[in-house]
Backbone and ligand atoms as CSV (ligand in chain L), in Angstrom:
chain,resi,resn,atom,element,x,y,z
A,1,MET,N,N,23.057,-7.306,7.822
A,1,MET,CA,C,22.497,-6.177,7.074
A,1,MET,C,C,21.770,-6.680,5.827
A,2,TYR,N,N,20.575,-6.154,5.604
A,2,TYR,CA,C,19.873,-6.475,4.364
A,2,TYR,C,C,20.339,-5.504,3.287
A,3,ASP,N,N,20.656,-6.015,2.121
A,3,ASP,CA,C,21.197,-5.138,1.090
A,3,ASP,C,C,20.475,-5.355,-0.232
A,4,PHE,N,N,19.189,-5.004,-0.255
A,4,PHE,CA,C,18.436,-5.095,-1.500
A,4,PHE,C,C,18.682,-3.811,-2.276
A,5,LYS,N,N,19.202,-3.958,-3.467
A,5,LYS,CA,C,19.558,-2.754,-4.229
A,5,LYS,C,C,18.751,-2.665,-5.521
A,6,PRO,N,N,17.693,-1.874,-5.527
A,6,PRO,CA,C,16.947,-1.706,-6.767
A,6,PRO,C,C,17.781,-0.959,-7.806
A,7,ASP,N,N,17.688,-1.397,-9.049
A,7,ASP,CA,C,18.428,-0.752,-10.138
A,7,ASP,C,C,17.469,0.202,-10.857
A,8,PRO,N,N,17.727,1.518,-10.826
A,8,PRO,CA,C,16.803,2.483,-11.435
A,8,PRO,C,C,16.634,2.308,-12.941
A,9,ALA,N,N,17.541,1.563,-13.591
A,9,ALA,CA,C,17.450,1.375,-15.048
A,9,ALA,C,C,16.472,0.257,-15.419
A,10,LEU,N,N,16.008,-0.525,-14.438
A,10,LEU,CA,C,15.121,-1.652,-14.763
A,10,LEU,C,C,13.751,-1.163,-15.214
A,11,ASP,N,N,13.084,-1.999,-16.044
A,11,ASP,CA,C,11.714,-1.618,-16.385
A,11,ASP,C,C,10.813,-1.922,-15.180
A,12,PRO,N,N,9.640,-1.254,-15.102
A,12,PRO,CA,C,8.813,-1.358,-13.895
A,12,PRO,C,C,8.413,-2.795,-13.552
A,13,ALA,N,N,8.120,-3.624,-14.553
A,13,ALA,CA,C,7.707,-4.999,-14.249
A,13,ALA,C,C,8.837,-5.763,-13.548
A,14,GLU,N,N,10.065,-5.572,-14.007
A,14,GLU,CA,C,11.204,-6.246,-13.382
A,14,GLU,C,C,11.469,-5.669,-11.987
A,15,THR,N,N,11.296,-4.358,-11.842
A,15,THR,CA,C,11.429,-3.754,-10.509
A,15,THR,C,C,10.447,-4.397,-9.538
A,16,HIS,N,N,9.206,-4.582,-9.984
A,16,HIS,CA,C,8.204,-5.185,-9.100
A,16,HIS,C,C,8.524,-6.645,-8.818
A,17,ARG,N,N,9.076,-7.368,-9.810
A,17,ARG,CA,C,9.442,-8.760,-9.570
A,17,ARG,C,C,10.509,-8.826,-8.472
A,18,GLN,N,N,11.480,-7.931,-8.551
A,18,GLN,CA,C,12.547,-7.925,-7.547
A,18,GLN,C,C,12.041,-7.457,-6.178
A,19,LEU,N,N,11.110,-6.507,-6.203
A,19,LEU,CA,C,10.501,-6.045,-4.947
A,19,LEU,C,C,9.772,-7.198,-4.258
A,20,CYS,N,N,9.007,-7.965,-5.035
A,20,CYS,CA,C,8.275,-9.122,-4.487
A,20,CYS,C,C,9.238,-10.176,-3.952
A,21,GLU,N,N,10.317,-10.383,-4.682
A,21,GLU,CA,C,11.317,-11.366,-4.270
A,21,GLU,C,C,11.942,-10.943,-2.930
A,22,ALA,N,N,12.259,-9.664,-2.799
A,22,ALA,CA,C,12.830,-9.158,-1.547
A,22,ALA,C,C,11.811,-9.273,-0.409
A,23,ALA,N,N,10.541,-8.939,-0.704
A,23,ALA,CA,C,9.502,-9.034,0.316
A,23,ALA,C,C,9.305,-10.482,0.762
A,24,ASP,N,N,9.384,-11.402,-0.194
A,24,ASP,CA,C,9.260,-12.826,0.129
A,24,ASP,C,C,10.398,-13.241,1.065
A,25,ALA,N,N,11.614,-12.835,0.711
A,25,ALA,CA,C,12.779,-13.227,1.513
A,25,ALA,C,C,12.689,-12.648,2.928
A,26,LEU,N,N,12.181,-11.401,3.061
A,26,LEU,CA,C,12.148,-10.750,4.374
A,26,LEU,C,C,11.022,-11.268,5.265
A,27,THR,N,N,9.927,-11.716,4.664
A,27,THR,CA,C,8.753,-12.066,5.474
A,27,THR,C,C,8.560,-13.567,5.643
A,28,ALA,N,N,9.243,-14.387,4.833
A,28,ALA,CA,C,9.056,-15.842,4.916
A,28,ALA,C,C,9.428,-16.337,6.314
A,29,GLY,N,N,8.529,-17.070,6.928
A,29,GLY,CA,C,8.821,-17.670,8.228
A,29,GLY,C,C,8.736,-16.713,9.404
A,30,GLU,N,N,8.388,-15.432,9.142
A,30,GLU,CA,C,8.259,-14.455,10.238
A,30,GLU,C,C,6.774,-14.241,10.532
A,31,PRO,N,N,6.308,-14.638,11.707
A,31,PRO,CA,C,4.872,-14.528,11.987
A,31,PRO,C,C,4.416,-13.146,12.456
A,32,ASP,N,N,5.336,-12.224,12.758
A,32,ASP,CA,C,4.906,-10.935,13.299
A,32,ASP,C,C,4.450,-9.998,12.178
A,33,ALA,N,N,3.157,-9.687,12.180
A,33,ALA,CA,C,2.565,-8.901,11.097
A,33,ALA,C,C,3.131,-7.488,11.047
A,34,VAL,N,N,3.341,-6.870,12.215
A,34,VAL,CA,C,3.851,-5.489,12.237
A,34,VAL,C,C,5.252,-5.436,11.650
A,35,ALA,N,N,6.098,-6.384,12.033
A,35,ALA,CA,C,7.461,-6.427,11.492
A,35,ALA,C,C,7.422,-6.601,9.976
A,36,ASN,N,N,6.543,-7.477,9.503
A,36,ASN,CA,C,6.485,-7.718,8.053
A,36,ASN,C,C,5.975,-6.491,7.300
A,37,MET,N,N,4.938,-5.839,7.819
A,37,MET,CA,C,4.432,-4.630,7.151
A,37,MET,C,C,5.482,-3.517,7.180
A,38,ALA,N,N,6.207,-3.385,8.285
A,38,ALA,CA,C,7.231,-2.345,8.393
A,38,ALA,C,C,8.335,-2.569,7.361
A,39,ASN,N,N,8.783,-3.802,7.229
A,39,ASN,CA,C,9.834,-4.072,6.248
A,39,ASN,C,C,9.339,-3.885,4.819
A,40,VAL,N,N,8.103,-4.275,4.554
A,40,VAL,CA,C,7.590,-4.116,3.190
A,40,VAL,C,C,7.380,-2.632,2.872
A,41,ALA,N,N,6.944,-1.829,3.837
A,41,ALA,CA,C,6.834,-0.381,3.604
A,41,ALA,C,C,8.208,0.183,3.233
A,42,ALA,N,N,9.242,-0.257,3.940
A,42,ALA,CA,C,10.602,0.216,3.633
A,42,ALA,C,C,11.038,-0.234,2.239
A,43,LEU,N,N,10.661,-1.459,1.845
A,43,LEU,CA,C,11.011,-1.934,0.498
A,43,LEU,C,C,10.299,-1.132,-0.584
A,44,LEU,N,N,9.009,-0.842,-0.370
A,44,LEU,CA,C,8.267,-0.034,-1.349
A,44,LEU,C,C,8.985,1.299,-1.545
A,45,TRP,N,N,9.383,1.894,-0.444
A,45,TRP,CA,C,10.060,3.200,-0.465
A,45,TRP,C,C,11.390,3.109,-1.205
A,46,ASP,N,N,12.119,2.003,-0.979
A,46,ASP,CA,C,13.429,1.820,-1.606
A,46,ASP,C,C,13.327,1.516,-3.100
A,47,PHE,N,N,12.348,0.674,-3.461
A,47,PHE,CA,C,12.296,0.177,-4.841
A,47,PHE,C,C,11.558,1.104,-5.806
A,48,LEU,N,N,10.529,1.794,-5.324
A,48,LEU,CA,C,9.674,2.557,-6.237
A,48,LEU,C,C,10.059,4.033,-6.200
A,49,PRO,N,N,10.499,4.574,-7.325
A,49,PRO,CA,C,10.894,5.981,-7.351
A,49,PRO,C,C,9.689,6.917,-7.277
A,50,ASP,N,N,9.943,8.138,-6.837
A,50,ASP,CA,C,8.966,9.221,-6.904
A,50,ASP,C,C,7.730,8.976,-6.024
A,51,LEU,N,N,7.952,8.489,-4.792
A,51,LEU,CA,C,6.861,8.343,-3.822
A,51,LEU,C,C,7.029,9.385,-2.719
A,52,ASN,N,N,5.917,9.797,-2.113
A,52,ASN,CA,C,6.022,10.580,-0.893
A,52,ASN,C,C,5.362,9.892,0.303
A,53,TRP,N,N,4.749,8.716,0.042
A,53,TRP,CA,C,4.163,7.944,1.155
A,53,TRP,C,C,3.985,6.515,0.667
A,54,ALA,N,N,4.304,5.546,1.515
A,54,ALA,CA,C,4.097,4.130,1.170
A,54,ALA,C,C,3.847,3.359,2.453
A,55,GLY,N,N,2.749,2.609,2.488
A,55,GLY,CA,C,2.504,1.843,3.704
A,55,GLY,C,C,1.166,1.140,3.702
A,56,PHE,N,N,0.711,0.838,4.922
A,56,PHE,CA,C,-0.450,-0.034,5.111
A,56,PHE,C,C,-1.531,0.644,5.949
A,57,TYR,N,N,-2.766,0.348,5.623
A,57,TYR,CA,C,-3.892,0.513,6.539
A,57,TYR,C,C,-4.465,-0.880,6.764
A,58,ARG,N,N,-4.730,-1.213,8.044
A,58,ARG,CA,C,-5.281,-2.528,8.367
A,58,ARG,C,C,-6.770,-2.409,8.692
A,59,VAL,N,N,-7.518,-3.462,8.418
A,59,VAL,CA,C,-8.904,-3.512,8.862
A,59,VAL,C,C,-8.876,-3.875,10.350
A,60,ALA,N,N,-9.472,-3.000,11.174
A,60,ALA,CA,C,-9.425,-3.193,12.625
A,60,ALA,C,C,-10.729,-2.652,13.218
A,61,PRO,N,N,-11.034,-3.008,14.481
A,61,PRO,CA,C,-12.283,-2.525,15.090
A,61,PRO,C,C,-12.338,-1.004,15.163
A,62,SER,N,N,-13.526,-0.448,14.937
A,62,SER,CA,C,-13.715,0.991,15.133
A,62,SER,C,C,-13.644,1.279,16.640
A,63,LYS,N,N,-13.466,2.570,16.981
A,63,LYS,CA,C,-13.268,2.916,18.397
A,63,LYS,C,C,-14.437,2.473,19.274
A,64,ASP,N,N,-15.650,2.561,18.739
A,64,ASP,CA,C,-16.806,2.177,19.556
A,64,ASP,C,C,-17.060,0.670,19.506
A,65,GLY,N,N,-16.248,-0.023,18.749
A,65,GLY,CA,C,-16.365,-1.478,18.699
A,65,GLY,C,C,-17.557,-1.976,17.906
A,66,ALA,N,N,-18.303,-1.035,17.296
A,66,ALA,CA,C,-19.539,-1.426,16.613
A,66,ALA,C,C,-19.290,-1.998,15.227
A,67,GLY,N,N,-18.123,-1.752,14.695
A,67,GLY,CA,C,-17.845,-2.226,13.341
A,67,GLY,C,C,-16.354,-2.241,13.109
A,68,SER,N,N,-15.968,-2.213,11.831
A,68,SER,CA,C,-14.539,-2.158,11.541
A,68,SER,C,C,-14.269,-1.049,10.536
A,69,GLU,N,N,-13.031,-0.629,10.483
A,69,GLU,CA,C,-12.619,0.435,9.577
A,69,GLU,C,C,-11.136,0.250,9.289
A,70,LEU,N,N,-10.574,1.109,8.454
A,70,LEU,CA,C,-9.134,1.047,8.178
A,70,LEU,C,C,-8.396,1.843,9.250
A,71,VAL,N,N,-7.345,1.243,9.782
A,71,VAL,CA,C,-6.538,1.897,10.819
A,71,VAL,C,C,-5.088,1.905,10.342
A,72,LEU,N,N,-4.443,3.049,10.529
A,72,LEU,CA,C,-3.070,3.245,10.062
A,72,LEU,C,C,-2.127,2.144,10.547
A,73,GLY,N,N,-1.319,1.636,9.639
A,73,GLY,CA,C,-0.307,0.632,9.967
A,73,GLY,C,C,1.076,1.164,9.656
A,74,PRO,N,N,2.064,0.288,9.591
A,74,PRO,CA,C,3.431,0.721,9.295
A,74,PRO,C,C,3.537,1.425,7.943
A,75,PHE,N,N,4.339,2.487,7.892
A,75,PHE,CA,C,4.473,3.265,6.660
A,75,PHE,C,C,5.786,4.019,6.658
A,76,VAL,N,N,6.135,4.561,5.502
A,76,VAL,CA,C,7.220,5.528,5.360
A,76,VAL,C,C,6.595,6.784,4.768
A,77,GLY,N,N,6.892,7.932,5.354
A,77,GLY,CA,C,6.325,9.180,4.847
A,77,GLY,C,C,5.928,10.066,6.003
A,78,ARG,N,N,5.134,11.093,5.698
A,78,ARG,CA,C,4.701,12.020,6.743
A,78,ARG,C,C,3.577,11.395,7.569
A,79,PRO,N,N,3.410,11.850,8.816
A,79,PRO,CA,C,2.307,11.336,9.632
A,79,PRO,C,C,0.990,11.436,8.877
A,80,ALA,N,N,0.132,10.406,9.042
A,80,ALA,CA,C,-1.073,10.319,8.216
A,80,ALA,C,C,-2.315,10.173,9.084
A,81,CYS,N,N,-3.487,10.355,8.454
A,81,CYS,CA,C,-4.738,10.180,9.184
A,81,CYS,C,C,-4.817,8.738,9.686
A,82,ILE,N,N,-5.375,8.575,10.872
A,82,ILE,CA,C,-5.286,7.274,11.553
A,82,ILE,C,C,-6.423,6.348,11.151
A,83,ARG,N,N,-7.655,6.869,11.103
A,83,ARG,CA,C,-8.801,5.990,10.837
A,83,ARG,C,C,-9.555,6.445,9.591
A,84,ILE,N,N,-9.857,5.491,8.713
A,84,ILE,CA,C,-10.576,5.774,7.473
A,84,ILE,C,C,-11.744,4.787,7.371
A,85,PRO,N,N,-12.978,5.287,7.344
A,85,PRO,CA,C,-14.123,4.383,7.201
A,85,PRO,C,C,-14.142,3.714,5.824
A,86,PHE,N,N,-14.697,2.510,5.761
A,86,PHE,CA,C,-14.919,1.861,4.463
A,86,PHE,C,C,-15.719,2.824,3.584
A,87,GLY,N,N,-15.290,2.970,2.337
A,87,GLY,CA,C,-16.003,3.821,1.401
A,87,GLY,C,C,-15.479,5.243,1.352
A,88,ALA,N,N,-14.637,5.634,2.326
A,88,ALA,CA,C,-14.140,7.012,2.355
A,88,ALA,C,C,-12.767,7.104,1.694
A,89,GLY,N,N,-12.604,8.098,0.833
A,89,GLY,CA,C,-11.303,8.321,0.195
A,89,GLY,C,C,-10.901,7.169,-0.715
A,90,VAL,N,N,-9.660,7.228,-1.154
A,90,VAL,CA,C,-9.160,6.215,-2.092
A,90,VAL,C,C,-8.976,4.877,-1.360
A,91,CYS,N,N,-8.440,4.958,-0.132
A,91,CYS,CA,C,-8.224,3.717,0.631
A,91,CYS,C,C,-9.559,3.045,0.963
A,92,GLY,N,N,-10.522,3.850,1.412
A,92,GLY,CA,C,-11.830,3.290,1.759
A,92,GLY,C,C,-12.544,2.717,0.545
A,93,ALA,N,N,-12.321,3.329,-0.621
A,93,ALA,CA,C,-12.923,2.809,-1.859
A,93,ALA,C,C,-12.318,1.447,-2.195
A,94,ALA,N,N,-10.997,1.315,-2.042
A,94,ALA,CA,C,-10.348,0.022,-2.326
A,94,ALA,C,C,-10.846,-1.058,-1.365
A,95,ALA,N,N,-11.009,-0.667,-0.082
A,95,ALA,CA,C,-11.467,-1.639,0.915
A,95,ALA,C,C,-12.909,-2.051,0.648
A,96,GLU,N,N,-13.744,-1.073,0.306
A,96,GLU,CA,C,-15.170,-1.377,0.111
A,96,GLU,C,C,-15.414,-2.211,-1.148
A,97,THR,N,N,-14.697,-1.870,-2.211
A,97,THR,CA,C,-14.930,-2.563,-3.492
A,97,THR,C,C,-14.050,-3.808,-3.646
A,98,ARG,N,N,-13.054,-3.941,-2.781
A,98,ARG,CA,C,-12.046,-5.016,-2.865
A,98,ARG,C,C,-11.330,-4.970,-4.215
A,99,ALA,N,N,-11.198,-3.774,-4.765
A,99,ALA,CA,C,-10.554,-3.611,-6.073
A,99,ALA,C,C,-9.492,-2.524,-5.996
A,100,THR,N,N,-8.426,-2.727,-6.752
A,100,THR,CA,C,-7.342,-1.744,-6.853
A,100,THR,C,C,-7.868,-0.399,-7.337
A,101,GLN,N,N,-7.395,0.671,-6.699
A,101,GLN,CA,C,-7.739,2.028,-7.127
A,101,GLN,C,C,-6.464,2.709,-7.615
A,102,CYS,N,N,-6.413,3.014,-8.895
A,102,CYS,CA,C,-5.261,3.712,-9.467
A,102,CYS,C,C,-5.747,5.095,-9.878
A,103,VAL,N,N,-5.339,6.111,-9.124
A,103,VAL,CA,C,-5.898,7.453,-9.295
A,103,VAL,C,C,-4.815,8.379,-9.851
A,104,ALA,N,N,-5.028,8.847,-11.076
A,104,ALA,CA,C,-4.020,9.677,-11.751
A,104,ALA,C,C,-3.962,11.080,-11.152
A,105,ASP,N,N,-5.123,11.586,-10.692
A,105,ASP,CA,C,-5.187,12.939,-10.132
A,105,ASP,C,C,-6.060,12.881,-8.880
A,106,VAL,N,N,-5.410,12.905,-7.719
A,106,VAL,CA,C,-6.182,12.746,-6.478
A,106,VAL,C,C,-7.165,13.906,-6.274
A,107,HIS,N,N,-6.860,15.074,-6.845
A,107,HIS,CA,C,-7.769,16.211,-6.658
A,107,HIS,C,C,-9.093,15.997,-7.390
A,108,ALA,N,N,-9.075,15.097,-8.363
A,108,ALA,CA,C,-10.306,14.805,-9.114
A,108,ALA,C,C,-11.070,13.619,-8.526
A,109,PHE,N,N,-10.531,12.997,-7.455
A,109,PHE,CA,C,-11.193,11.822,-6.869
A,109,PHE,C,C,-12.153,12.289,-5.780
A,110,PRO,N,N,-13.444,12.024,-5.932
A,110,PRO,CA,C,-14.408,12.496,-4.937
A,110,PRO,C,C,-14.099,11.904,-3.554
A,111,GLY,N,N,-13.945,12.781,-2.563
A,111,GLY,CA,C,-13.733,12.315,-1.193
A,111,GLY,C,C,-12.294,11.976,-0.864
A,112,HIS,N,N,-11.378,12.234,-1.798
A,112,HIS,CA,C,-9.964,11.966,-1.509
A,112,HIS,C,C,-9.575,12.596,-0.169
A,113,ILE,N,N,-8.823,11.822,0.643
A,113,ILE,CA,C,-8.400,12.318,1.951
A,113,ILE,C,C,-6.946,12.764,1.819
A,114,ALA,N,N,-6.703,14.049,1.984
A,114,ALA,CA,C,-5.342,14.589,1.800
A,114,ALA,C,C,-4.567,14.494,3.108
A,115,CYS,N,N,-3.749,13.451,3.218
A,115,CYS,CA,C,-2.894,13.310,4.412
A,115,CYS,C,C,-1.626,14.124,4.227
A,116,ASP,N,N,-1.140,14.187,3.002
A,116,ASP,CA,C,0.061,14.967,2.684
A,116,ASP,C,C,-0.308,15.809,1.467
A,117,ALA,N,N,-0.252,17.125,1.627
A,117,ALA,CA,C,-0.675,18.024,0.544
A,117,ALA,C,C,0.154,17.834,-0.716
A,118,ALA,N,N,1.323,17.201,-0.586
A,118,ALA,CA,C,2.189,16.993,-1.756
A,118,ALA,C,C,1.652,15.897,-2.687
A,119,SER,N,N,0.772,15.035,-2.202
A,119,SER,CA,C,0.308,13.892,-3.017
A,119,SER,C,C,-0.491,14.364,-4.226
A,120,ARG,N,N,-0.154,13.833,-5.398
A,120,ARG,CA,C,-0.895,14.168,-6.613
A,120,ARG,C,C,-1.531,12.938,-7.248
A,121,SER,N,N,-0.904,11.755,-7.104
A,121,SER,CA,C,-1.512,10.523,-7.613
A,121,SER,C,C,-1.328,9.424,-6.579
A,122,GLU,N,N,-2.154,8.366,-6.705
A,122,GLU,CA,C,-2.205,7.373,-5.623
A,122,GLU,C,C,-2.603,6.017,-6.176
A,123,LEU,N,N,-1.999,4.966,-5.603
A,123,LEU,CA,C,-2.347,3.577,-5.943
A,123,LEU,C,C,-2.655,2.850,-4.643
A,124,VAL,N,N,-3.869,2.290,-4.553
A,124,VAL,CA,C,-4.256,1.542,-3.351
A,124,VAL,C,C,-4.720,0.155,-3.765
A,125,VAL,N,N,-4.105,-0.858,-3.154
A,125,VAL,CA,C,-4.400,-2.259,-3.498
A,125,VAL,C,C,-4.891,-2.979,-2.246
A,126,PRO,N,N,-6.054,-3.622,-2.326
A,126,PRO,CA,C,-6.526,-4.365,-1.154
A,126,PRO,C,C,-5.749,-5.663,-0.962
A,127,VAL,N,N,-5.542,-6.027,0.298
A,127,VAL,CA,C,-4.964,-7.336,0.630
A,127,VAL,C,C,-6.130,-8.222,1.060
A,128,LEU,N,N,-6.343,-9.296,0.316
A,128,LEU,CA,C,-7.494,-10.177,0.559
A,128,LEU,C,C,-7.033,-11.493,1.161
A,129,ARG,N,N,-7.722,-11.919,2.215
A,129,ARG,CA,C,-7.495,-13.261,2.758
A,129,ARG,C,C,-8.840,-13.984,2.768
A,130,ASP,N,N,-8.895,-15.123,2.091
A,130,ASP,CA,C,-10.151,-15.871,1.945
A,130,ASP,C,C,-11.269,-14.964,1.440
A,131,GLY,N,N,-10.924,-14.062,0.532
A,131,GLY,CA,C,-11.929,-13.209,-0.095
A,131,GLY,C,C,-12.291,-11.964,0.689
A,132,ALA,N,N,-11.805,-11.847,1.932
A,132,ALA,CA,C,-12.135,-10.668,2.747
A,132,ALA,C,C,-10.937,-9.720,2.800
A,133,VAL,N,N,-11.223,-8.414,2.842
A,133,VAL,CA,C,-10.146,-7.421,2.937
A,133,VAL,C,C,-9.592,-7.412,4.354
A,134,ILE,N,N,-8.267,-7.567,4.478
A,134,ILE,CA,C,-7.647,-7.478,5.811
A,134,ILE,C,C,-6.782,-6.223,5.938
A,135,ALA,N,N,-6.445,-5.606,4.800
A,135,ALA,CA,C,-5.584,-4.419,4.810
A,135,ALA,C,C,-5.605,-3.816,3.416
A,136,VAL,N,N,-5.022,-2.627,3.288
A,136,VAL,CA,C,-4.723,-2.095,1.951
A,136,VAL,C,C,-3.276,-1.632,1.951
A,137,ILE,N,N,-2.663,-1.716,0.767
A,137,ILE,CA,C,-1.330,-1.146,0.547
A,137,ILE,C,C,-1.540,0.172,-0.193
A,138,ASP,N,N,-0.990,1.252,0.362
A,138,ASP,CA,C,-1.228,2.590,-0.194
A,138,ASP,C,C,0.107,3.215,-0.609
A,139,CYS,N,N,0.194,3.645,-1.856
A,139,CYS,CA,C,1.376,4.377,-2.338
A,139,CYS,C,C,0.922,5.717,-2.885
A,140,ASP,N,N,1.600,6.790,-2.469
A,140,ASP,CA,C,1.292,8.140,-2.943
A,140,ASP,C,C,2.508,8.709,-3.664
A,141,SER,N,N,2.251,9.537,-4.665
A,141,SER,CA,C,3.344,10.187,-5.394
A,141,SER,C,C,3.080,11.687,-5.515
A,142,PRO,N,N,4.126,12.489,-5.505
A,142,PRO,CA,C,3.949,13.923,-5.747
A,142,PRO,C,C,3.766,14.247,-7.229
A,143,SER,N,N,3.913,13.251,-8.115
A,143,SER,CA,C,3.741,13.470,-9.556
A,143,SER,C,C,2.366,12.989,-10.006
A,144,PRO,N,N,1.704,13.757,-10.882
A,144,PRO,CA,C,0.428,13.289,-11.426
A,144,PRO,C,C,0.649,12.026,-12.263
A,145,ALA,N,N,-0.325,11.109,-12.241
A,145,ALA,CA,C,-0.305,9.902,-13.082
A,145,ALA,C,C,1.009,9.114,-12.951
A,146,ARG,N,N,1.521,9.039,-11.729
A,146,ARG,CA,C,2.784,8.316,-11.487
A,146,ARG,C,C,2.615,6.806,-11.692
A,147,PHE,N,N,1.423,6.265,-11.387
A,147,PHE,CA,C,1.270,4.806,-11.317
A,147,PHE,C,C,0.664,4.242,-12.600
A,148,THR,N,N,1.233,3.113,-13.052
A,148,THR,CA,C,0.819,2.483,-14.299
A,148,THR,C,C,0.192,1.123,-14.012
A,149,GLN,N,N,-0.243,0.462,-15.083
A,149,GLN,CA,C,-0.771,-0.897,-14.934
A,149,GLN,C,C,0.300,-1.829,-14.371
A,150,ALA,N,N,1.556,-1.612,-14.744
A,150,ALA,CA,C,2.648,-2.446,-14.213
A,150,ALA,C,C,2.755,-2.295,-12.697
A,151,ASP,N,N,2.545,-1.075,-12.202
A,151,ASP,CA,C,2.568,-0.872,-10.744
A,151,ASP,C,C,1.375,-1.572,-10.087
A,152,ALA,N,N,0.200,-1.437,-10.689
A,152,ALA,CA,C,-0.982,-2.090,-10.116
A,152,ALA,C,C,-0.795,-3.609,-10.079
A,153,THR,N,N,-0.321,-4.184,-11.187
A,153,THR,CA,C,-0.113,-5.634,-11.246
A,153,THR,C,C,0.952,-6.068,-10.239
A,154,GLY,N,N,2.012,-5.276,-10.136
A,154,GLY,CA,C,3.096,-5.614,-9.212
A,154,GLY,C,C,2.658,-5.564,-7.760
A,155,ILE,N,N,1.920,-4.524,-7.385
A,155,ILE,CA,C,1.483,-4.402,-5.979
A,155,ILE,C,C,0.397,-5.441,-5.673
A,156,GLU,N,N,-0.394,-5.809,-6.674
A,156,GLU,CA,C,-1.381,-6.884,-6.453
A,156,GLU,C,C,-0.672,-8.211,-6.164
A,157,ALA,N,N,0.442,-8.470,-6.858
A,157,ALA,CA,C,1.205,-9.698,-6.578
A,157,ALA,C,C,1.794,-9.642,-5.168
A,158,LEU,N,N,2.251,-8.460,-4.780
A,158,LEU,CA,C,2.785,-8.273,-3.424
A,158,LEU,C,C,1.684,-8.523,-2.380
A,159,ALA,N,N,0.498,-7.988,-2.647
A,159,ALA,CA,C,-0.626,-8.173,-1.719
A,159,ALA,C,C,-0.962,-9.659,-1.579
A,160,ALA,N,N,-0.928,-10.390,-2.679
A,160,ALA,CA,C,-1.232,-11.833,-2.629
A,160,ALA,C,C,-0.172,-12.563,-1.804
A,161,LEU,N,N,1.080,-12.165,-1.970
A,161,LEU,CA,C,2.174,-12.787,-1.202
A,161,LEU,C,C,1.970,-12.563,0.304
A,162,LEU,N,N,1.488,-11.351,0.654
A,162,LEU,CA,C,1.422,-10.960,2.069
A,162,LEU,C,C,0.148,-11.422,2.769
A,163,ALA,N,N,-0.802,-11.950,2.012
A,163,ALA,CA,C,-2.126,-12.216,2.567
A,163,ALA,C,C,-2.087,-13.055,3.848
A,164,ASP,N,N,-1.182,-14.015,3.938
A,164,ASP,CA,C,-1.110,-14.798,5.192
A,164,ASP,C,C,0.165,-14.508,5.970
A,165,ARG,N,N,0.739,-13.312,5.738
A,165,ARG,CA,C,1.962,-12.941,6.464
A,165,ARG,C,C,1.798,-11.634,7.236
A,166,ILE,N,N,0.600,-11.016,7.155
A,166,ILE,CA,C,0.382,-9.773,7.910
A,166,ILE,C,C,-0.910,-9.888,8.725
L,1,LIG,N1,N,-5.211,9.629,0.421
L,1,LIG,C1,C,-5.759,8.507,1.124
L,1,LIG,C2,C,-5.554,8.633,2.613
L,1,LIG,C3,C,-4.322,7.985,3.110
L,1,LIG,S1,S,-2.951,8.876,2.823
L,1,LIG,O1,O,-2.755,9.092,1.407
L,1,LIG,C4,C,-1.620,8.213,3.509
L,1,LIG,C5,C,-7.214,8.338,0.796
L,1,LIG,O2,O,-7.817,9.178,0.123
L,1,LIG,O3,O,-7.795,7.356,1.246
């Protein structure tokens, strides 16, 4: 049994350090990308308070094979939209710009894609391998302005750890 126990009294930076440490321990030496993303989605859900969705979109071929887009990966939360074109919504913006998107009010974000009507704020971090986006990590919260710079920095460190493990 894995028994990672986040302490709610910790400050966010320490929470993220422990989350990364747990993710490292769970994914080290495991080559299966789906298993690693599934476990990390569960860790995000366990460690970060006040989320209603946490998981991955992977860069994968579009249905017609003509290009690539974001395709739903392992997650915790309500069923979500499956395919997101580059540039669309918060996830597509992160993939297109290769930059973290920290959105305090999703209703004010042009083109935001509402997968769960409860979402009020969102943090999306691209996972880069050799400079190219291979996935994004998406966290949604029912509270406005839930995500801080500490969350962005922490999830960026997680993305760097996972770059050759997913
Ligand atoms: N809100 C996202 C879509 C994914 S869901 O939040 C799980 C977006 O605007 O890209």
